[in-house]
C-alpha positions as CSV (number, residue, x, y, z in Angstrom):
1,M,-16.7,-3.3,5.4
2,A,-13.8,-1.5,7.0
3,G,-11.8,-2.2,3.9
4,A,-14.2,-0.2,1.8
5,G,-14.5,2.3,-1.0
6,T,-15.6,5.9,-0.8
7,G,-19.1,7.1,-0.4
8,S,-20.9,8.9,-3.3
9,Q,-18.9,11.9,-4.4
10,G,-19.1,14.4,-7.2
11,R,-16.7,14.6,-10.0
12,T,-14.7,17.4,-8.4
13,G,-12.6,17.3,-5.2
14,T,-10.0,19.2,-3.2
15,D,-7.2,17.6,-5.2
16,G,-8.4,19.3,-8.3
17,V,-10.3,16.7,-10.3
18,G,-12.6,18.4,-12.8
19,F,-13.5,18.9,-16.5
20,S,-10.7,20.6,-18.5
21,R,-12.2,23.0,-21.1
22,R,-9.4,22.3,-23.5
23,R,-9.8,18.6,-23.1
24,L,-13.6,18.4,-23.2
25,L,-13.6,18.0,-27.0
26,G,-17.1,16.7,-27.3
27,S,-20.5,17.0,-25.8
28,A,-23.1,14.7,-24.3
29,G,-25.2,15.2,-27.5
30,A,-22.3,14.0,-29.7
31,A,-21.7,11.0,-27.5
32,G,-25.4,10.2,-27.5
33,A,-25.5,10.3,-31.3
34,A,-22.5,8.0,-31.5
35,G,-24.2,5.6,-29.1
36,L,-27.2,5.5,-31.4
37,V,-25.1,4.7,-34.4
38,L,-23.4,1.8,-32.6
39,G,-26.7,0.6,-31.3
40,A,-28.1,0.4,-34.8
41,A,-25.1,-0.9,-36.7
42,G,-23.6,-3.1,-34.1
43,G,-20.5,-2.4,-32.0
44,A,-17.9,-4.0,-34.3
45,A,-19.3,-2.4,-37.4
46,G,-19.5,1.0,-35.8
47,Y,-16.0,0.7,-34.6
48,A,-14.7,-0.4,-38.0
49,A,-16.5,2.5,-39.7
50,S,-14.5,5.2,-37.8
51,R,-11.6,6.7,-39.7
52,P,-8.3,7.1,-37.8
53,D,-7.6,10.4,-39.6
54,E,-10.9,11.9,-38.4
55,P,-10.9,13.5,-34.9
56,T,-13.7,12.2,-32.7
57,A,-15.2,13.6,-29.5
58,L,-14.0,12.4,-26.1
59,T,-16.8,11.5,-23.7
60,A,-16.7,13.1,-20.2
61,I,-15.0,10.0,-18.9
62,G,-12.1,10.3,-21.3
63,A,-11.8,14.1,-21.0
64,T,-11.8,14.4,-17.3
65,E,-8.4,15.7,-16.0
66,A,-7.0,15.6,-12.5
67,M,-4.6,18.3,-11.5
68,F,-1.0,17.3,-10.6
69,H,-0.1,20.5,-8.7
70,G,-2.1,21.4,-5.6
71,K,-2.1,21.5,-1.8
72,H,-2.7,17.7,-1.7
73,Q,-1.5,14.9,-4.0
74,P,-4.2,13.6,-6.4
75,G,-5.6,10.2,-5.8
76,I,-6.7,10.8,-2.2
77,T,-10.0,12.5,-2.6
78,T,-10.4,11.8,-6.3
79,P,-13.6,9.8,-7.0
80,L,-13.1,6.1,-7.3
81,Q,-11.5,5.1,-10.7
82,A,-12.3,2.1,-12.8
83,R,-8.7,0.7,-12.9
84,G,-5.8,0.9,-10.5
85,H,-2.2,-0.3,-10.0
86,L,-0.3,-0.3,-6.7
87,I,3.4,-0.8,-6.9
88,A,6.2,-0.6,-4.3
89,F,9.9,-0.2,-5.0
90,D,13.1,-0.6,-3.0
91,L,16.0,1.7,-3.8
92,A,18.8,0.0,-5.7
93,P,21.9,-1.1,-3.7
94,G,24.1,2.0,-3.2
95,A,21.4,4.4,-4.0
96,G,20.8,7.1,-1.4
97,R,19.3,10.6,-1.0
98,K,20.7,12.0,-4.2
99,E,19.4,9.2,-6.4
100,A,16.0,9.2,-4.6
101,A,15.7,13.0,-5.3
102,A,16.5,12.5,-9.0
103,L,14.0,9.7,-9.2
104,M,11.2,11.7,-7.6
105,R,12.0,14.6,-9.9
106,R,11.6,12.2,-13.0
107,W,8.5,10.6,-11.6
108,S,6.8,13.9,-10.9
109,A,7.6,15.2,-14.4
110,V,6.2,12.0,-16.0
111,A,3.0,12.1,-13.8
112,R,2.4,15.7,-14.6
113,E,2.5,15.1,-18.4
114,L,0.5,11.9,-18.3
115,M,-2.2,13.3,-16.1
116,A,-2.6,16.1,-18.6
117,G,-3.1,13.6,-21.4
118,R,0.3,14.3,-22.9
119,P,3.0,11.7,-23.8
120,A,5.6,10.9,-21.2
121,G,8.5,11.5,-23.5
122,G,9.5,12.0,-27.1
123,T,8.1,10.0,-30.0
124,D,11.3,8.2,-30.9
125,G,14.7,7.4,-29.4
126,P,15.6,6.0,-26.0
127,G,13.0,6.7,-23.4
128,H,10.3,7.4,-26.0
129,D,6.7,7.1,-25.0
130,T,5.3,3.7,-25.6
131,G,2.3,5.0,-27.5
132,I,-0.2,2.9,-25.5
133,A,-2.4,5.9,-24.7
134,L,-1.6,8.3,-27.6
135,D,-5.3,8.4,-28.7
136,A,-6.8,8.6,-25.3
137,G,-7.7,11.6,-23.1
138,P,-6.6,12.0,-19.5
139,S,-9.3,9.7,-18.2
140,S,-9.0,10.9,-14.6
141,L,-5.5,9.5,-14.3
142,T,-3.8,10.1,-11.0
143,V,-0.4,9.1,-9.8
144,T,0.3,9.3,-6.1
145,F,3.7,8.8,-4.3
146,G,4.5,7.7,-0.8
147,F,7.6,6.9,1.4
148,G,7.9,3.8,3.5
149,R,9.7,3.5,6.9
150,T,12.8,2.0,5.3
151,F,13.1,4.9,2.8
152,F,14.4,7.1,5.6
153,D,17.1,4.6,6.5
154,R,18.3,4.3,2.9
155,T,18.5,8.1,2.4
156,G,20.1,9.0,5.7
157,L,16.9,10.9,6.8
158,T,16.0,9.0,9.9
159,G,15.8,12.2,11.9
160,R,13.0,13.4,9.6
161,R,11.0,10.1,9.8
162,P,7.6,10.8,11.3
163,A,6.2,8.8,14.3
164,G,3.2,7.9,12.1
165,L,5.5,5.5,10.3
166,D,6.1,3.4,13.4
167,P,5.4,-0.3,12.5
168,L,1.7,-1.3,12.6
169,P,0.9,-3.8,15.4
170,P,0.2,-7.4,14.5
171,F,-3.4,-8.6,14.2
172,S,-4.8,-12.1,14.7
173,S,-6.2,-12.2,11.2
174,D,-2.8,-11.4,9.6
175,Q,-1.3,-14.0,7.3
176,L,1.1,-11.5,5.8
177,D,3.6,-12.2,3.0
178,A,6.6,-10.1,3.7
179,R,7.6,-10.2,0.0
180,R,4.3,-8.4,-0.9
181,S,4.4,-5.9,2.1
182,N,6.0,-2.5,2.8
183,G,8.7,-1.1,0.6
184,D,10.9,2.1,0.4
185,L,8.6,3.8,-2.1
186,W,5.0,3.3,-3.0
187,V,3.1,4.5,-6.1
188,Q,-0.7,4.4,-6.6
189,I,-2.0,4.8,-10.1
190,G,-5.7,5.2,-10.9
191,A,-7.6,5.9,-14.1
192,D,-11.0,5.4,-15.7
193,D,-9.4,3.6,-18.7
194,A,-7.3,0.4,-18.4
195,L,-4.8,1.4,-21.1
196,V,-4.3,4.8,-19.7
197,A,-3.6,3.2,-16.2
198,F,-1.2,0.6,-17.7
199,H,0.6,3.3,-19.7
200,A,1.3,5.2,-16.5
201,L,2.5,2.0,-14.8
202,R,5.0,1.3,-17.6
203,A,6.3,4.9,-17.6
204,I,6.8,4.8,-13.8
205,Q,8.6,1.5,-14.1
206,K,10.9,2.7,-16.9
207,E,11.9,5.8,-15.0
208,A,12.9,3.7,-12.0
209,V,15.4,1.6,-13.8
210,G,18.9,1.8,-12.2
211,A,17.5,3.7,-9.2
212,A,14.9,1.4,-7.7
213,G,13.5,-2.1,-8.3
214,V,10.0,-3.4,-8.0
215,R,9.3,-5.0,-4.7
216,W,5.6,-5.9,-5.4
217,Q,2.8,-4.9,-7.7
218,M,-1.0,-5.4,-7.4
219,N,-3.7,-4.6,-9.9
220,G,-7.3,-3.6,-9.2
221,F,-10.6,-2.4,-10.6
222,N,-13.8,-0.8,-9.6
223,R,-17.1,-0.3,-11.4
224,T,-16.8,2.0,-14.5
225,P,-18.3,5.4,-14.1
226,G,-21.6,5.5,-15.9
227,A,-22.3,1.8,-15.5
228,T,-25.1,2.5,-13.0
229,G,-28.3,4.5,-13.6
230,R,-27.5,6.8,-10.8
231,P,-24.5,7.8,-8.7
232,M,-24.1,5.4,-5.9
233,T,-21.6,4.0,-3.4
234,A,-19.5,1.1,-4.9
235,R,-20.1,-2.6,-4.2
236,N,-17.3,-5.0,-3.4
237,L,-16.8,-8.5,-4.6
238,M,-19.1,-9.8,-1.8
239,G,-21.9,-7.8,-3.4
240,Q,-22.1,-5.4,-0.5
241,I,-22.5,-1.6,-0.9
242,D,-19.2,-0.6,0.6
243,G,-18.0,2.8,2.0
244,T,-21.2,4.3,3.3
245,G,-19.6,5.6,6.5
246,N,-16.7,7.4,4.8
247,P,-15.9,11.0,5.9
248,Q,-17.2,13.5,3.4
249,Q,-15.3,16.5,2.1
250,T,-18.2,18.7,3.3
251,D,-17.6,17.6,6.9
252,D,-16.2,20.5,9.0
253,D,-13.4,18.2,10.4
254,F,-12.6,16.4,7.1
255,D,-9.2,18.0,6.6
256,T,-8.1,17.5,10.2
257,R,-9.0,13.8,10.0
258,I,-7.4,13.1,6.7
259,F,-4.5,15.5,6.1
260,V,-1.4,16.2,8.2
261,P,-1.2,19.8,9.4
262,S,1.8,22.0,9.5
263,A,3.6,22.3,12.8
264,A,2.3,25.8,13.3
265,D,-1.3,24.7,12.5
266,A,-1.0,21.7,14.8
267,Q,0.3,23.9,17.7
268,G,-2.5,26.4,17.1
269,A,-5.1,23.7,17.2
270,S,-3.7,22.2,20.5
271,G,-2.9,25.4,22.2
272,A,0.4,23.9,23.5
273,P,3.1,26.4,24.4
274,G,6.6,26.4,22.9
275,A,8.0,26.7,19.5
276,P,6.4,24.5,16.8
277,D,8.5,21.6,15.5
278,A,9.0,22.3,11.8
279,S,11.0,19.1,11.2
280,Q,8.0,17.3,9.8
281,D,6.6,20.2,7.7
282,W,7.6,18.3,4.6
283,L,4.5,16.2,5.3
284,A,2.1,19.1,5.7
285,G,-0.9,18.7,3.5
286,G,0.0,15.0,3.1
287,S,-1.6,11.9,4.6
288,Y,-0.8,8.4,5.6
289,A,-1.9,5.5,3.5
290,V,-2.5,2.0,5.0
291,V,-2.5,-0.6,2.3
292,R,-3.8,-4.1,2.9
293,R,-4.3,-7.0,0.5
294,I,-7.5,-8.6,1.9
295,R,-8.5,-12.0,0.4
296,M,-12.2,-12.6,0.5
297,L,-13.2,-16.2,1.0
298,L,-15.9,-15.9,-1.5
299,D,-16.9,-19.6,-1.7
300,D,-17.7,-19.6,2.0
301,W,-19.4,-16.2,1.9
302,E,-21.7,-17.1,-1.0
303,K,-23.0,-20.2,0.8
304,L,-24.7,-17.9,3.3
305,P,-28.3,-16.9,2.6
306,V,-28.8,-13.1,2.0
307,D,-30.4,-12.6,5.4
308,R,-27.5,-14.1,7.1
309,Q,-25.0,-12.0,5.1
310,E,-27.0,-8.9,6.2
311,Q,-26.7,-9.9,9.8
312,V,-22.9,-10.3,9.4
313,I,-22.6,-6.8,7.9
314,G,-25.4,-5.0,9.7
315,R,-26.8,-3.5,6.5
316,R,-29.3,-4.6,3.8
317,K,-27.6,-6.0,0.8
318,S,-30.0,-4.4,-1.7
319,D,-29.4,-0.8,-0.8
320,G,-26.9,-0.6,2.0
321,A,-29.4,0.7,4.5
322,P,-28.8,-0.2,8.2
323,L,-30.9,-3.0,9.6
324,S,-32.3,-0.5,12.0
325,G,-34.2,1.1,9.1
326,G,-34.1,4.0,6.6
327,S,-31.9,4.5,3.6
328,E,-28.2,4.0,3.0
329,T,-27.3,7.3,4.6
330,T,-29.6,7.0,7.6
331,P,-27.6,6.9,10.8
332,M,-27.5,3.5,12.4
333,D,-29.7,3.1,15.5
334,L,-27.3,0.9,17.5
335,D,-29.7,0.6,20.4
336,K,-32.8,-0.5,18.4
337,A,-34.2,-3.9,19.4
338,G,-36.6,-6.2,17.6
339,P,-39.8,-7.8,19.0
340,D,-37.7,-10.6,20.5
341,G,-35.7,-8.1,22.4
342,R,-32.5,-8.7,20.4
343,L,-30.5,-5.9,18.8
344,V,-31.6,-5.5,15.2
345,I,-27.9,-4.7,14.3
346,P,-26.1,-7.6,16.0
347,D,-23.4,-6.8,18.6
348,N,-20.8,-8.4,16.3
349,A,-22.0,-6.9,13.0
350,H,-19.2,-5.4,10.9
351,A,-21.0,-2.1,10.5
352,R,-21.5,-1.7,14.3
353,I,-17.9,-2.7,15.3
354,S,-16.3,-0.4,12.7
355,S,-18.5,2.6,13.3
356,P,-16.9,5.8,14.6
357,E,-19.4,5.7,17.5
358,K,-17.8,2.5,18.7
359,N,-14.2,3.7,18.2
360,G,-13.9,7.0,19.9
361,G,-14.7,8.9,16.7
362,A,-11.8,7.2,14.8
363,A,-12.3,7.7,11.1
364,M,-10.4,7.1,7.8
365,L,-11.1,7.7,4.2
366,R,-11.4,4.3,2.6
367,R,-10.6,4.3,-1.2
368,P,-9.9,0.7,-2.3
369,F,-9.8,-1.3,-5.5
370,S,-11.1,-4.9,-5.9
371,Y,-8.8,-7.5,-7.3
372,H,-9.0,-10.9,-8.9
373,D,-5.8,-12.9,-9.7
374,G,-7.4,-16.2,-10.9
375,I,-7.8,-19.4,-8.9
376,S,-5.4,-20.4,-6.1
377,A,-3.8,-23.8,-5.6
378,D,-6.7,-24.9,-3.4
379,G,-9.2,-24.2,-6.2
380,T,-10.8,-21.1,-4.6
381,P,-10.8,-17.6,-6.1
382,D,-7.8,-15.4,-5.3
383,A,-9.9,-12.3,-5.1
384,G,-10.7,-9.6,-2.7
385,L,-9.9,-6.0,-1.8
386,L,-6.8,-3.9,-2.2
387,F,-7.8,-1.9,0.8
388,I,-6.3,1.7,1.0
389,C,-7.3,4.1,3.7
390,W,-6.1,7.7,4.3
391,Q,-5.8,9.5,7.6
392,A,-3.8,12.2,9.3
393,D,-2.6,9.6,11.9
394,P,-2.8,5.8,11.3
395,F,-2.6,5.2,15.1
396,R,-5.8,7.2,15.6
397,G,-7.5,6.1,12.4
398,F,-6.8,2.6,11.1
399,V,-5.2,0.9,14.2
400,P,-8.0,1.4,16.8
401,V,-10.7,0.3,14.3
402,Q,-8.7,-2.8,13.2
403,R,-8.0,-3.7,16.8
404,K,-11.7,-3.6,17.5
405,L,-12.5,-5.7,14.4
406,D,-9.8,-8.2,15.4
407,R,-11.6,-9.0,18.7
408,G,-14.9,-10.3,17.3
409,D,-16.1,-9.0,13.9
410,A,-18.6,-11.4,12.4
411,L,-17.0,-10.7,9.0
412,S,-13.5,-11.7,10.0
413,P,-13.9,-15.5,9.3
414,F,-14.5,-14.6,5.6
415,L,-11.4,-12.5,5.2
416,R,-7.6,-13.1,5.2
417,H,-5.1,-10.2,5.4
418,E,-2.3,-11.3,3.1
419,A,-0.1,-8.2,2.7
420,S,0.3,-4.9,4.4
421,G,2.1,-1.5,4.0
422,L,2.2,1.9,5.6
423,F,3.4,4.9,3.7
424,A,3.8,8.6,4.4
425,V,2.4,10.5,1.4
426,P,3.8,14.1,1.1
427,G,1.6,17.1,0.3
428,G,1.1,18.1,-3.2
429,A,3.8,19.7,-5.3
430,A,3.6,23.4,-6.1
431,K,4.4,24.5,-9.6
432,G,8.1,24.1,-10.2
433,E,8.4,21.5,-7.5
434,Y,8.5,17.7,-7.5
435,V,6.8,15.5,-4.9
436,G,9.0,15.1,-1.8
437,Q,11.3,18.0,-2.6
438,R,10.7,19.6,0.8
439,L,12.1,16.5,2.4
440,L,14.8,15.5,0.0
441,E,16.3,19.0,-0.4
442,S,15.9,20.4,3.1
């Protein structure tokens, strides 16, 4: 599915996710022993038997720490996390560039502390840490910040607004709610523990008081790391393995597809004469995030037999392999025909229409969360995908692929695009900097 998750990735990435020696307090052996105790005594008894004054070993999931500082912001190439929150803010009336800079400085300081597993503030007094995650490790927490098109109007920086923030074109499948779309500022929070993620959400909200108000918030989830017997690409709520065709960090052109180059690097790559335009260098090392809330019409989808679902997608449901044969990572043979002369991957199959081969090489790094917000008024599940895709240029990544899907994707009747946003995500902050400083203090 074009609104998909990432392919299988290791536990390290270019945004600095890895095991911190000082945070890896336990070992696999200790965790295994604890598991045996719980298995023998029962989960409740084992939990009750632990003493709060005795330190215990964090598992690898709890101890994993993502780095705040780096060339790119965390949360872009970070492996999929189990819990996520997406939240957009609008600057308060009268707030401008000065207030935005102060907010980004506070947000960056909070993100840096929380991602290291430290409290966001003091232990008492106004602005104290809530204590929600005091006994947890970093749990792969990432906090990522982006700017919407209107942010540049509110801060008097329209001359620095990049062309990549031009409004997205309308699509026939759109049923967009303006109240849950766009925004001046966007924050993506991800973690492998639900309380750690919520703790970060509350801290971000508290720091915004007086400077910006919440425009919308969406909450999502993925499979918990370790829940499967082997590393594998995630499944979505339709049960499909989702994200097989994602660009990989080992690809030679990964950075050029996903991250915005500096003006000098862009000029060097194109060979164009003249002086490089440095007005957009605040975005160098950053990316563009397209965010879509995509409702899945699960009741209709689940009425289809599995073989029909596979024809809609163009891949086997069991293992994600293309209908043309092989394993999940086998390239699709888009020309292969069956004994009846028909294409084995139908001409309107989702995998065919969204493939780079059918879109002039257009690619994006898809990194979504699933969501479920209960039952809607018509009695159907309000569930689907919080689709997030990353690319160096949304008009060469997301837009051409979505236009192609809009014209005849067999999956479209089972989807409804209900909200949309486009955000410019600055590069990572160097030590001593806050995110967006190169824009707001230039």
